[in-house]
PDB file as gemmi writes it, atoms N, CA and C in Angstrom:
CRYST1    1.000    1.000    1.000  90.00  90.00  90.00 P 1                      
ATOM      1  N   MET A   1      12.770 -31.227 -43.709  1.00  0.00           N  
ATOM      2  CA  MET A   1      12.329 -32.054 -44.769  1.00  0.00           C  
ATOM      3  C   MET A   1      12.329 -31.213 -46.044  1.00  0.00           C  
ATOM      4  N   ILE A   2      12.846 -31.794 -47.136  1.00  0.00           N  
ATOM      5  CA  ILE A   2      12.920 -31.099 -48.393  1.00  0.00           C  
ATOM      6  C   ILE A   2      12.382 -32.014 -49.510  1.00  0.00           C  
ATOM      7  N   PHE A   3      11.487 -31.479 -50.301  1.00  0.00           N  
ATOM      8  CA  PHE A   3      11.005 -32.176 -51.490  1.00  0.00           C  
ATOM      9  C   PHE A   3      11.606 -31.445 -52.674  1.00  0.00           C  
ATOM     10  N   ILE A   4      12.424 -32.165 -53.462  1.00  0.00           N  
ATOM     11  CA  ILE A   4      13.141 -31.592 -54.607  1.00  0.00           C  
ATOM     12  C   ILE A   4      12.519 -32.150 -55.873  1.00  0.00           C  
ATOM     13  N   SER A   5      11.898 -31.281 -56.654  1.00  0.00           N  
ATOM     14  CA  SER A   5      11.203 -31.686 -57.865  1.00  0.00           C  
ATOM     15  C   SER A   5      12.184 -32.086 -58.930  1.00  0.00           C  
ATOM     16  N   GLU A   6      11.809 -33.067 -59.786  1.00  0.00           N  
ATOM     17  CA  GLU A   6      12.609 -33.455 -60.912  1.00  0.00           C  
ATOM     18  C   GLU A   6      12.588 -32.382 -61.989  1.00  0.00           C  
ATOM     19  N   SER A   7      11.616 -31.508 -61.963  1.00  0.00           N  
ATOM     20  CA  SER A   7      11.511 -30.403 -62.898  1.00  0.00           C  
ATOM     21  C   SER A   7      12.544 -29.359 -62.530  1.00  0.00           C  
ATOM     22  N   ARG A   8      13.379 -28.984 -63.492  1.00  0.00           N  
ATOM     23  CA  ARG A   8      14.461 -28.040 -63.204  1.00  0.00           C  
ATOM     24  C   ARG A   8      13.965 -26.628 -62.859  1.00  0.00           C  
ATOM     25  N   ASP A   9      12.782 -26.281 -63.287  1.00  0.00           N  
ATOM     26  CA  ASP A   9      12.288 -24.912 -63.047  1.00  0.00           C  
ATOM     27  C   ASP A   9      11.448 -24.796 -61.785  1.00  0.00           C  
ATOM     28  N   ALA A  10      11.265 -25.858 -61.049  1.00  0.00           N  
ATOM     29  CA  ALA A  10      10.455 -25.822 -59.826  1.00  0.00           C  
ATOM     30  C   ALA A  10      11.314 -25.619 -58.596  1.00  0.00           C  
ATOM     31  N   ALA A  11      10.847 -24.778 -57.704  1.00  0.00           N  
ATOM     32  CA  ALA A  11      11.558 -24.539 -56.436  1.00  0.00           C  
ATOM     33  C   ALA A  11      11.356 -25.731 -55.487  1.00  0.00           C  
ATOM     34  N   PRO A  12      12.332 -26.020 -54.630  1.00  0.00           N  
ATOM     35  CA  PRO A  12      12.111 -27.095 -53.654  1.00  0.00           C  
ATOM     36  C   PRO A  12      11.088 -26.649 -52.612  1.00  0.00           C  
ATOM     37  N   ALA A  13      10.418 -27.631 -52.024  1.00  0.00           N  
ATOM     38  CA  ALA A  13       9.464 -27.370 -50.950  1.00  0.00           C  
ATOM     39  C   ALA A  13      10.099 -27.820 -49.649  1.00  0.00           C  
ATOM     40  N   VAL A  14       9.870 -27.048 -48.576  1.00  0.00           N  
ATOM     41  CA  VAL A  14      10.519 -27.303 -47.295  1.00  0.00           C  
ATOM     42  C   VAL A  14       9.456 -27.344 -46.209  1.00  0.00           C  
ATOM     43  N   GLY A  15       9.636 -28.280 -45.255  1.00  0.00           N  
ATOM     44  CA  GLY A  15       8.727 -28.365 -44.144  1.00  0.00           C  
ATOM     45  C   GLY A  15       9.491 -28.721 -42.883  1.00  0.00           C  
ATOM     46  N   VAL A  16       8.945 -28.354 -41.733  1.00  0.00           N  
ATOM     47  CA  VAL A  16       9.536 -28.658 -40.423  1.00  0.00           C  
ATOM     48  C   VAL A  16       8.464 -29.417 -39.620  1.00  0.00           C  
ATOM     49  N   THR A  17       8.871 -30.509 -38.979  1.00  0.00           N  
ATOM     50  CA  THR A  17       7.919 -31.281 -38.197  1.00  0.00           C  
ATOM     51  C   THR A  17       7.649 -30.640 -36.850  1.00  0.00           C  
ATOM     52  N   ASP A  18       6.452 -30.875 -36.345  1.00  0.00           N  
ATOM     53  CA  ASP A  18       6.132 -30.457 -35.009  1.00  0.00           C  
ATOM     54  C   ASP A  18       6.435 -31.578 -34.022  1.00  0.00           C  
ATOM     55  N   ALA A  19       6.053 -31.447 -32.766  1.00  0.00           N  
ATOM     56  CA  ALA A  19       6.367 -32.416 -31.719  1.00  0.00           C  
ATOM     57  C   ALA A  19       5.721 -33.775 -32.023  1.00  0.00           C  
ATOM     58  N   GLU A  20       4.628 -33.811 -32.744  1.00  0.00           N  
ATOM     59  CA  GLU A  20       3.970 -35.065 -33.076  1.00  0.00           C  
ATOM     60  C   GLU A  20       4.405 -35.636 -34.416  1.00  0.00           C  
ATOM     61  N   GLY A  21       5.344 -34.962 -35.082  1.00  0.00           N  
ATOM     62  CA  GLY A  21       5.838 -35.463 -36.362  1.00  0.00           C  
ATOM     63  C   GLY A  21       5.029 -35.007 -37.573  1.00  0.00           C  
ATOM     64  N   HIS A  22       4.097 -34.102 -37.399  1.00  0.00           N  
ATOM     65  CA  HIS A  22       3.319 -33.559 -38.514  1.00  0.00           C  
ATOM     66  C   HIS A  22       4.099 -32.421 -39.204  1.00  0.00           C  
ATOM     67  N   TYR A  23       3.863 -32.292 -40.459  1.00  0.00           N  
ATOM     68  CA  TYR A  23       4.556 -31.238 -41.218  1.00  0.00           C  
ATOM     69  C   TYR A  23       3.641 -30.700 -42.319  1.00  0.00           C  
ATOM     70  N   GLU A  24       3.947 -29.538 -42.789  1.00  0.00           N  
ATOM     71  CA  GLU A  24       3.285 -28.915 -43.964  1.00  0.00           C  
ATOM     72  C   GLU A  24       4.376 -28.310 -44.797  1.00  0.00           C  
ATOM     73  N   LEU A  25       4.370 -28.617 -46.082  1.00  0.00           N  
ATOM     74  CA  LEU A  25       5.399 -28.101 -46.984  1.00  0.00           C  
ATOM     75  C   LEU A  25       5.037 -26.703 -47.483  1.00  0.00           C  
ATOM     76  N   ARG A  26       6.065 -25.907 -47.737  1.00  0.00           N  
ATOM     77  CA  ARG A  26       5.891 -24.550 -48.304  1.00  0.00           C  
ATOM     78  C   ARG A  26       6.989 -24.363 -49.355  1.00  0.00           C  
ATOM     79  N   TYR A  27       6.652 -23.617 -50.401  1.00  0.00           N  
ATOM     80  CA  TYR A  27       7.611 -23.288 -51.444  1.00  0.00           C  
ATOM     81  C   TYR A  27       7.266 -21.949 -52.068  1.00  0.00           C  
ATOM     82  N   ARG A  28       8.115 -21.453 -52.907  1.00  0.00           N  
ATOM     83  CA  ARG A  28       7.908 -20.198 -53.660  1.00  0.00           C  
ATOM     84  C   ARG A  28       7.284 -19.102 -52.801  1.00  0.00           C  
ATOM     85  N   GLY A  29       8.084 -18.577 -51.916  1.00  0.00           N  
ATOM     86  CA  GLY A  29       7.626 -17.440 -51.127  1.00  0.00           C  
ATOM     87  C   GLY A  29       6.567 -17.761 -50.082  1.00  0.00           C  
ATOM     88  N   GLY A  30       6.508 -18.963 -49.608  1.00  0.00           N  
ATOM     89  CA  GLY A  30       5.566 -19.310 -48.541  1.00  0.00           C  
ATOM     90  C   GLY A  30       4.308 -19.982 -48.968  1.00  0.00           C  
ATOM     91  N   MET A  31       4.170 -20.253 -50.289  1.00  0.00           N  
ATOM     92  CA  MET A  31       2.948 -20.955 -50.748  1.00  0.00           C  
ATOM     93  C   MET A  31       2.916 -22.347 -50.117  1.00  0.00           C  
ATOM     94  N   ARG A  32       1.691 -22.764 -49.693  1.00  0.00           N  
ATOM     95  CA  ARG A  32       1.519 -24.102 -49.115  1.00  0.00           C  
ATOM     96  C   ARG A  32       1.644 -25.147 -50.211  1.00  0.00           C  
ATOM     97  N   GLY A  33       2.286 -26.273 -49.906  1.00  0.00           N  
ATOM     98  CA  GLY A  33       2.377 -27.386 -50.816  1.00  0.00           C  
ATOM     99  C   GLY A  33       3.739 -27.605 -51.414  1.00  0.00           C  
ATOM    100  N   SER A  34       3.757 -28.317 -52.519  1.00  0.00           N  
ATOM    101  CA  SER A  34       4.976 -28.705 -53.192  1.00  0.00           C  
ATOM    102  C   SER A  34       4.716 -28.706 -54.691  1.00  0.00           C  
ATOM    103  N   PRO A  35       5.770 -28.606 -55.485  1.00  0.00           N  
ATOM    104  CA  PRO A  35       5.552 -28.719 -56.933  1.00  0.00           C  
ATOM    105  C   PRO A  35       4.935 -30.084 -57.276  1.00  0.00           C  
ATOM    106  N   ILE A  36       4.076 -30.122 -58.270  1.00  0.00           N  
ATOM    107  CA  ILE A  36       3.393 -31.338 -58.706  1.00  0.00           C  
ATOM    108  C   ILE A  36       4.385 -32.214 -59.457  1.00  0.00           C  
ATOM    109  N   GLY A  37       4.306 -33.518 -59.243  1.00  0.00           N  
ATOM    110  CA  GLY A  37       5.135 -34.469 -59.971  1.00  0.00           C  
ATOM    111  C   GLY A  37       6.118 -35.193 -59.068  1.00  0.00           C  
ATOM    112  N   PRO A  38       7.004 -35.988 -59.637  1.00  0.00           N  
ATOM    113  CA  PRO A  38       7.987 -36.768 -58.860  1.00  0.00           C  
ATOM    114  C   PRO A  38       8.985 -35.836 -58.133  1.00  0.00           C  
ATOM    115  N   CYS A  39       9.253 -36.191 -56.875  1.00  0.00           N  
ATOM    116  CA  CYS A  39      10.178 -35.420 -56.035  1.00  0.00           C  
ATOM    117  C   CYS A  39      11.105 -36.373 -55.282  1.00  0.00           C  
ATOM    118  N   GLN A  40      12.362 -35.992 -55.202  1.00  0.00           N  
ATOM    119  CA  GLN A  40      13.296 -36.667 -54.309  1.00  0.00           C  
ATOM    120  C   GLN A  40      13.056 -36.051 -52.928  1.00  0.00           C  
ATOM    121  N   VAL A  41      13.092 -36.877 -51.888  1.00  0.00           N  
ATOM    122  CA  VAL A  41      12.819 -36.401 -50.535  1.00  0.00           C  
ATOM    123  C   VAL A  41      14.066 -36.590 -49.663  1.00  0.00           C  
ATOM    124  N   GLN A  42      14.424 -35.522 -48.972  1.00  0.00           N  
ATOM    125  CA  GLN A  42      15.506 -35.574 -48.000  1.00  0.00           C  
ATOM    126  C   GLN A  42      14.960 -35.150 -46.630  1.00  0.00           C  
ATOM    127  N   LEU A  43      15.355 -35.881 -45.610  1.00  0.00           N  
ATOM    128  CA  LEU A  43      14.958 -35.584 -44.241  1.00  0.00           C  
ATOM    129  C   LEU A  43      16.189 -35.173 -43.468  1.00  0.00           C  
ATOM    130  N   GLN A  44      16.141 -34.045 -42.803  1.00  0.00           N  
ATOM    131  CA  GLN A  44      17.261 -33.603 -41.968  1.00  0.00           C  
ATOM    132  C   GLN A  44      16.870 -33.659 -40.494  1.00  0.00           C  
ATOM    133  N   VAL A  45      17.720 -34.252 -39.718  1.00  0.00           N  
ATOM    134  CA  VAL A  45      17.487 -34.438 -38.292  1.00  0.00           C  
ATOM    135  C   VAL A  45      18.575 -33.720 -37.506  1.00  0.00           C  
ATOM    136  N   GLY A  46      18.176 -33.000 -36.487  1.00  0.00           N  
ATOM    137  CA  GLY A  46      19.150 -32.298 -35.650  1.00  0.00           C  
ATOM    138  C   GLY A  46      19.518 -30.945 -36.290  1.00  0.00           C  
ATOM    139  N   GLY A  47      20.694 -30.463 -35.912  1.00  0.00           N  
ATOM    140  CA  GLY A  47      21.113 -29.187 -36.443  1.00  0.00           C  
ATOM    141  C   GLY A  47      20.628 -27.999 -35.665  1.00  0.00           C  
ATOM    142  N   ARG A  48      20.001 -28.231 -34.506  1.00  0.00           N  
ATOM    143  CA  ARG A  48      19.517 -27.131 -33.679  1.00  0.00           C  
ATOM    144  C   ARG A  48      20.098 -27.261 -32.270  1.00  0.00           C  
ATOM    145  N   SER A  49      20.289 -26.151 -31.653  1.00  0.00           N  
ATOM    146  CA  SER A  49      20.802 -26.135 -30.279  1.00  0.00           C  
ATOM    147  C   SER A  49      19.782 -25.445 -29.387  1.00  0.00           C  
ATOM    148  N   GLU A  50      19.490 -26.067 -28.250  1.00  0.00           N  
ATOM    149  CA  GLU A  50      18.587 -25.453 -27.284  1.00  0.00           C  
ATOM    150  C   GLU A  50      19.274 -24.330 -26.520  1.00  0.00           C  
ATOM    151  N   ASP A  51      20.586 -24.379 -26.472  1.00  0.00           N  
ATOM    152  CA  ASP A  51      21.381 -23.367 -25.759  1.00  0.00           C  
ATOM    153  C   ASP A  51      21.995 -22.386 -26.752  1.00  0.00           C  
ATOM    154  N   PRO A  52      21.568 -21.129 -26.723  1.00  0.00           N  
ATOM    155  CA  PRO A  52      22.139 -20.165 -27.709  1.00  0.00           C  
ATOM    156  C   PRO A  52      23.639 -19.929 -27.565  1.00  0.00           C  
ATOM    157  N   GLU A  53      24.214 -20.330 -26.418  1.00  0.00           N  
ATOM    158  CA  GLU A  53      25.659 -20.204 -26.198  1.00  0.00           C  
ATOM    159  C   GLU A  53      26.445 -21.295 -26.856  1.00  0.00           C  
ATOM    160  N   LYS A  54      25.807 -22.401 -27.221  1.00  0.00           N  
ATOM    161  CA  LYS A  54      26.512 -23.544 -27.805  1.00  0.00           C  
ATOM    162  C   LYS A  54      26.150 -23.659 -29.286  1.00  0.00           C  
ATOM    163  N   PRO A  55      27.132 -23.933 -30.125  1.00  0.00           N  
ATOM    164  CA  PRO A  55      26.819 -24.095 -31.545  1.00  0.00           C  
ATOM    165  C   PRO A  55      26.008 -25.337 -31.777  1.00  0.00           C  
ATOM    166  N   ALA A  56      25.169 -25.303 -32.781  1.00  0.00           N  
ATOM    167  CA  ALA A  56      24.348 -26.465 -33.131  1.00  0.00           C  
ATOM    168  C   ALA A  56      25.192 -27.507 -33.839  1.00  0.00           C  
ATOM    169  N   PRO A  57      24.941 -28.776 -33.574  1.00  0.00           N  
ATOM    170  CA  PRO A  57      25.631 -29.824 -34.322  1.00  0.00           C  
ATOM    171  C   PRO A  57      25.138 -29.821 -35.759  1.00  0.00           C  
ATOM    172  N   PRO A  58      25.921 -30.313 -36.710  1.00  0.00           N  
ATOM    173  CA  PRO A  58      25.440 -30.359 -38.089  1.00  0.00           C  
ATOM    174  C   PRO A  58      24.253 -31.331 -38.204  1.00  0.00           C  
ATOM    175  N   PRO A  59      23.276 -31.020 -39.054  1.00  0.00           N  
ATOM    176  CA  PRO A  59      22.149 -31.943 -39.189  1.00  0.00           C  
ATOM    177  C   PRO A  59      22.585 -33.206 -39.918  1.00  0.00           C  
ATOM    178  N   GLN A  60      21.915 -34.290 -39.664  1.00  0.00           N  
ATOM    179  CA  GLN A  60      22.112 -35.541 -40.372  1.00  0.00           C  
ATOM    180  C   GLN A  60      21.021 -35.589 -41.472  1.00  0.00           C  
ATOM    181  N   THR A  61      21.462 -35.927 -42.702  1.00  0.00           N  
ATOM    182  CA  THR A  61      20.516 -35.952 -43.824  1.00  0.00           C  
ATOM    183  C   THR A  61      20.249 -37.393 -44.258  1.00  0.00           C  
ATOM    184  N   TYR A  62      18.994 -37.740 -44.353  1.00  0.00           N  
ATOM    185  CA  TYR A  62      18.537 -39.026 -44.867  1.00  0.00           C  
ATOM    186  C   TYR A  62      17.917 -38.767 -46.226  1.00  0.00           C  
ATOM    187  N   THR A  63      18.273 -39.551 -47.244  1.00  0.00           N  
ATOM    188  CA  THR A  63      17.638 -39.461 -48.535  1.00  0.00           C  
ATOM    189  C   THR A  63      16.717 -40.644 -48.689  1.00  0.00           C  
ATOM    190  N   VAL A  64      15.438 -40.367 -48.948  1.00  0.00           N  
ATOM    191  CA  VAL A  64      14.443 -41.421 -49.174  1.00  0.00           C  
ATOM    192  C   VAL A  64      14.785 -42.092 -50.475  1.00  0.00           C  
ATOM    193  N   PRO A  65      14.940 -43.441 -50.505  1.00  0.00           N  
ATOM    194  CA  PRO A  65      15.428 -44.117 -51.700  1.00  0.00           C  
ATOM    195  C   PRO A  65      14.524 -44.064 -52.919  1.00  0.00           C  
ATOM    196  N   GLU A  66      13.208 -43.929 -52.720  1.00  0.00           N  
ATOM    197  CA  GLU A  66      12.284 -43.856 -53.845  1.00  0.00           C  
ATOM    198  C   GLU A  66      11.615 -42.485 -53.885  1.00  0.00           C  
ATOM    199  N   ASN A  67      11.546 -41.910 -55.078  1.00  0.00           N  
ATOM    200  CA  ASN A  67      10.871 -40.624 -55.225  1.00  0.00           C  
ATOM    201  C   ASN A  67       9.401 -40.743 -54.829  1.00  0.00           C  
ATOM    202  N   ARG A  68       8.839 -39.653 -54.402  1.00  0.00           N  
ATOM    203  CA  ARG A  68       7.404 -39.568 -54.109  1.00  0.00           C  
ATOM    204  C   ARG A  68       6.795 -38.674 -55.168  1.00  0.00           C  
ATOM    205  N   THR A  69       5.634 -39.099 -55.676  1.00  0.00           N  
ATOM    206  CA  THR A  69       4.929 -38.306 -56.660  1.00  0.00           C  
ATOM    207  C   THR A  69       3.848 -37.460 -55.984  1.00  0.00           C  
ATOM    208  N   VAL A  70       3.962 -36.148 -56.116  1.00  0.00           N  
ATOM    209  CA  VAL A  70       3.010 -35.225 -55.545  1.00  0.00           C  
ATOM    210  C   VAL A  70       1.908 -34.949 -56.569  1.00  0.00           C  
ATOM    211  N   PHE A  71       0.683 -35.136 -56.126  1.00  0.00           N  
ATOM    212  CA  PHE A  71      -0.493 -34.882 -56.966  1.00  0.00           C  
ATOM    213  C   PHE A  71      -1.124 -33.553 -56.592  1.00  0.00           C  
ATOM    214  N   TYR A  72      -2.096 -33.113 -57.346  1.00  0.00           N  
ATOM    215  CA  TYR A  72      -2.709 -31.804 -57.177  1.00  0.00           C  
ATOM    216  C   TYR A  72      -3.248 -31.568 -55.749  1.00  0.00           C  
ATOM    217  N   GLU A  73      -3.846 -32.586 -55.162  1.00  0.00           N  
ATOM    218  CA  GLU A  73      -4.351 -32.408 -53.763  1.00  0.00           C  
ATOM    219  C   GLU A  73      -4.355 -33.744 -53.046  1.00  0.00           C  
ATOM    220  N   ASN A  74      -4.581 -33.694 -51.734  1.00  0.00           N  
ATOM    221  CA  ASN A  74      -4.698 -34.874 -50.868  1.00  0.00           C  
ATOM    222  C   ASN A  74      -3.465 -35.740 -50.876  1.00  0.00           C  
ATOM    223  N   ASN A  75      -2.306 -35.169 -50.598  1.00  0.00           N  
ATOM    224  CA  ASN A  75      -1.035 -35.909 -50.498  1.00  0.00           C  
ATOM    225  C   ASN A  75      -0.675 -36.085 -49.029  1.00  0.00           C  
ATOM    226  N   ILE A  76      -0.432 -37.315 -48.658  1.00  0.00           N  
ATOM    227  CA  ILE A  76       0.069 -37.638 -47.314  1.00  0.00           C  
ATOM    228  C   ILE A  76       1.259 -38.565 -47.479  1.00  0.00           C  
ATOM    229  N   PHE A  77       2.421 -38.155 -46.963  1.00  0.00           N  
ATOM    230  CA  PHE A  77       3.591 -38.988 -47.008  1.00  0.00           C  
ATOM    231  C   PHE A  77       4.131 -39.155 -45.582  1.00  0.00           C  
ATOM    232  N   ASP A  78       4.254 -40.392 -45.162  1.00  0.00           N  
ATOM    233  CA  ASP A  78       4.792 -40.723 -43.844  1.00  0.00           C  
ATOM    234  C   ASP A  78       6.186 -41.339 -44.060  1.00  0.00           C  
ATOM    235  N   PHE A  79       7.118 -41.054 -43.179  1.00  0.00           N  
ATOM    236  CA  PHE A  79       8.478 -41.558 -43.301  1.00  0.00           C  
ATOM    237  C   PHE A  79       8.908 -42.138 -41.959  1.00  0.00           C  
ATOM    238  N   ASP A  80       9.610 -43.244 -42.020  1.00  0.00           N  
ATOM    239  CA  ASP A  80      10.135 -43.927 -40.820  1.00  0.00           C  
ATOM    240  C   ASP A  80      11.669 -43.915 -40.928  1.00  0.00           C  
ATOM    241  N   LEU A  81      12.305 -43.115 -40.097  1.00  0.00           N  
ATOM    242  CA  LEU A  81      13.769 -42.987 -40.149  1.00  0.00           C  
ATOM    243  C   LEU A  81      14.491 -44.306 -39.966  1.00  0.00           C  
ATOM    244  N   SER A  82      13.877 -45.224 -39.221  1.00  0.00           N  
ATOM    245  CA  SER A  82      14.583 -46.486 -38.933  1.00  0.00           C  
ATOM    246  C   SER A  82      14.702 -47.342 -40.196  1.00  0.00           C  
ATOM    247  N   THR A  83      13.953 -47.057 -41.250  1.00  0.00           N  
ATOM    248  CA  THR A  83      14.051 -47.844 -42.481  1.00  0.00           C  
ATOM    249  C   THR A  83      14.941 -47.187 -43.533  1.00  0.00           C  
ATOM    250  N   LEU A  84      15.517 -46.021 -43.241  1.00  0.00           N  
ATOM    251  CA  LEU A  84      16.291 -45.299 -44.233  1.00  0.00           C  
ATOM    252  C   LEU A  84      17.788 -45.520 -44.204  1.00  0.00           C  
ATOM    253  N   GLY A  85      18.255 -46.376 -43.333  1.00  0.00           N  
ATOM    254  CA  GLY A  85      19.693 -46.639 -43.281  1.00  0.00           C  
ATOM    255  C   GLY A  85      20.463 -45.537 -42.585  1.00  0.00           C  
ATOM    256  N   LYS A  86      21.736 -45.405 -42.901  1.00  0.00           N  
ATOM    257  CA  LYS A  86      22.585 -44.439 -42.257  1.00  0.00           C  
ATOM    258  C   LYS A  86      22.466 -43.070 -42.932  1.00  0.00           C  
ATOM    259  N   PRO A  87      22.472 -42.014 -42.129  1.00  0.00           N  
ATOM    260  CA  PRO A  87      22.403 -40.661 -42.715  1.00  0.00           C  
ATOM    261  C   PRO A  87      23.739 -40.216 -43.253  1.00  0.00           C  
ATOM    262  N   SER A  88      23.713 -39.246 -44.138  1.00  0.00           N  
ATOM    263  CA  SER A  88      24.923 -38.569 -44.545  1.00  0.00           C  
ATOM    264  C   SER A  88      24.983 -37.239 -43.782  1.00  0.00           C  
ATOM    265  N   ILE A  89      26.155 -36.664 -43.718  1.00  0.00           N  
ATOM    266  CA  ILE A  89      26.265 -35.386 -42.965  1.00  0.00           C  
ATOM    267  C   ILE A  89      26.450 -34.254 -43.929  1.00  0.00           C  
TER     268      ILE A  89                                                      
END                                                                             
């Protein structure tokens, strides 16, 4: 998962979901959170291989159609892949 700020000087925030689908974003050298303000959101699915002998398939990328606005605190964003249409590769 990637949150890309509309601000050109802000670093993107990246998070990885756990088995229950929970995630925490980190940016700028491991700081918790995301840049404040509107962000485009991209979700990447796959791209990992359980077998180190086999190459990983390329991840599928879903772009959330509406930006999410990140506030100073208490942000919770849930995403349903089934509503996002077809992924790009």
